[in-house]
C-alpha positions as CSV (number, residue, x, y, z in Angstrom):
1,M,0.0,0.0,0.0
2,H,1.3,3.5,-0.9
3,K,1.8,6.1,1.7
4,P,-0.6,9.1,1.4
5,Y,1.0,11.8,-0.7
6,I,1.2,15.3,1.0
7,V,2.0,18.3,-1.1
8,F,3.0,21.5,0.7
9,I,2.4,24.5,-1.5
10,E,4.3,27.6,-0.9
11,L,1.8,30.5,-0.3
12,K,3.4,33.9,-0.6
13,I,0.3,36.0,-0.1
14,A,-2.6,35.7,2.3
15,S,-5.2,34.8,-0.4
16,K,-5.7,31.2,0.7
17,A,-9.4,31.1,0.0
18,K,-9.0,31.9,-3.7
19,Y,-6.2,29.4,-4.1
20,V,-8.2,26.7,-2.3
21,C,-11.0,27.3,-4.8
22,D,-8.5,27.1,-7.7
23,L,-7.1,23.8,-6.4
24,A,-10.6,22.4,-5.8
25,E,-11.5,23.2,-9.4
26,K,-8.3,21.6,-10.7
27,L,-9.1,18.4,-8.7
28,Y,-12.7,18.4,-9.8
29,D,-11.6,18.8,-13.4
30,S,-9.2,15.9,-12.9
31,N,-12.1,13.7,-11.6
32,V,-10.7,13.6,-8.1
33,S,-13.2,13.9,-5.2
34,V,-12.0,16.3,-2.5
35,T,-12.8,17.4,1.0
36,I,-11.9,21.0,2.1
37,F,-11.3,21.2,5.8
38,T,-11.5,24.5,7.6
39,G,-11.3,25.2,11.3
40,D,-14.5,27.2,11.7
41,A,-17.9,27.7,10.1
42,K,-17.1,31.3,9.1
43,T,-14.3,30.1,6.8
44,V,-16.5,27.3,5.4
45,N,-19.1,29.9,4.5
46,Q,-16.4,32.1,3.0
47,V,-15.1,29.3,0.8
48,D,-18.6,28.2,-0.1
49,D,-19.6,31.7,-1.2
50,L,-16.3,32.0,-3.2
51,L,-16.9,28.7,-5.0
52,W,-20.2,30.1,-6.3
53,T,-18.7,33.4,-7.4
54,W,-15.0,33.5,-8.0
55,K,-15.0,32.5,-11.7
56,Q,-17.9,33.4,-14.0
57,E,-16.8,30.8,-16.6
58,S,-16.7,27.7,-14.3
59,F,-18.8,25.9,-11.7
60,V,-17.5,23.5,-9.1
61,P,-20.3,21.4,-7.6
62,H,-19.9,21.4,-3.9
63,S,-21.7,20.9,-0.6
64,V,-21.2,21.6,3.0
65,H,-21.0,18.7,5.5
66,D,-22.1,19.5,9.0
67,Q,-23.4,17.7,12.1
68,N,-26.9,17.5,10.7
69,S,-26.3,16.4,7.2
70,A,-24.1,14.1,5.2
71,A,-22.7,16.0,2.3
72,Q,-22.3,14.5,-1.1
73,G,-20.7,15.4,-4.3
74,P,-17.2,15.8,-5.8
75,V,-16.2,18.7,-3.5
76,I,-17.2,18.8,0.2
77,L,-16.5,21.5,2.7
78,T,-16.4,20.7,6.4
79,V,-15.3,21.7,9.9
80,Q,-16.1,18.2,11.2
81,K,-12.7,16.6,11.8
82,E,-14.3,13.7,13.7
83,S,-16.4,12.7,10.7
84,L,-14.3,13.8,7.7
85,P,-16.0,12.7,4.4
86,D,-14.5,9.9,2.4
87,T,-13.0,11.5,-0.7
88,D,-9.8,10.9,-2.7
89,A,-8.1,14.2,-1.6
90,L,-8.1,16.6,1.3
91,I,-7.3,20.3,1.1
92,L,-6.3,21.7,4.4
93,F,-7.4,25.3,4.7
94,D,-6.5,24.9,8.4
95,P,-4.2,22.2,9.8
96,L,-5.3,18.8,11.1
97,P,-3.3,16.4,13.2
98,A,-1.6,13.5,11.3
99,E,-4.1,10.9,12.5
100,Y,-6.8,12.5,10.4
101,L,-4.9,12.4,7.2
102,S,-4.1,8.8,6.5
103,K,-7.4,7.9,4.9
104,Y,-6.7,10.2,1.9
105,K,-4.6,9.5,-1.1
106,L,-3.6,13.1,-1.6
107,I,-3.4,15.9,1.0
108,I,-2.7,19.5,0.1
109,D,-1.3,21.8,2.8
110,F,0.1,25.2,2.6
111,A,3.5,26.6,3.6
112,E,2.4,30.1,4.4
113,V,5.5,32.2,4.0
114,Y,4.0,35.7,4.1
115,H,4.1,35.9,7.9
116,A,6.9,34.8,10.3
117,D,4.5,33.0,12.7
118,K,2.9,31.1,9.8
119,V,6.3,30.1,8.4
120,K,7.2,28.7,11.8
121,E,3.9,26.8,12.1
122,S,4.3,25.4,8.5
123,R,7.8,24.2,9.2
124,I,6.8,22.5,12.4
125,R,3.9,20.7,10.6
126,F,6.2,19.6,7.7
127,K,8.8,18.3,10.1
128,N,6.3,16.4,12.3
129,L,4.7,14.8,9.2
130,R,8.1,13.9,7.7
131,D,9.3,12.5,11.0
132,S,6.2,10.3,11.4
133,G,7.3,8.3,8.4
134,L,3.6,7.8,7.4
135,F,3.5,10.1,4.4
136,D,5.2,10.8,1.2
137,L,5.9,14.6,1.5
138,H,6.7,17.0,-1.3
139,F,7.1,20.8,-1.5
140,T,6.1,22.9,-4.6
141,Q,5.3,26.4,-5.7
142,L,1.6,27.4,-6.2
143,G,2.2,28.3,-9.8
144,T,3.7,24.9,-10.5
145,I,0.7,23.0,-9.4
146,L,-1.8,25.4,-10.9
147,S,-0.1,25.3,-14.3
148,K,-0.5,21.5,-14.6
149,K,-3.2,20.3,-16.9
150,S,-4.5,18.1,-14.1
151,I,-3.7,16.9,-10.6
152,S,-3.1,13.2,-10.3
153,L,-3.4,10.9,-7.3
154,N,-0.3,9.1,-8.5
155,P,2.8,11.1,-7.5
156,A,4.8,9.7,-10.4
157,E,2.6,11.4,-12.9
């Protein structure tokens, strides 16, 4: 069995919501189901609203998973870390402990380099995940991953 593949994407400006939407669209267009985890309902609502409005020429079908409903569809937004939806990929708007990540084939996290505290937090997360030995970790630039025609679950592609 392959280790889950984690991609840390360098984020140089604080526009994470827009880039999360770009990545969700890229995964959707690649036929990869994805969960977007945020740490609070306000951020889920922000990303939900942005997925409806950020690009006129595209639509990313999505739903919000909460305590009262089981979300379905190719893109699911949630704050429910105890009941994360079963999808192929996970985009971490906010961090999650390693024990929540292993059920996904692809995890996208952000190395936020626009603020000293965020840089420190990102480095600690990367080191802890690397030291666990449970994941295949990679680091890339945002432009590199967004310029790809598709995002694959197979790291060799």
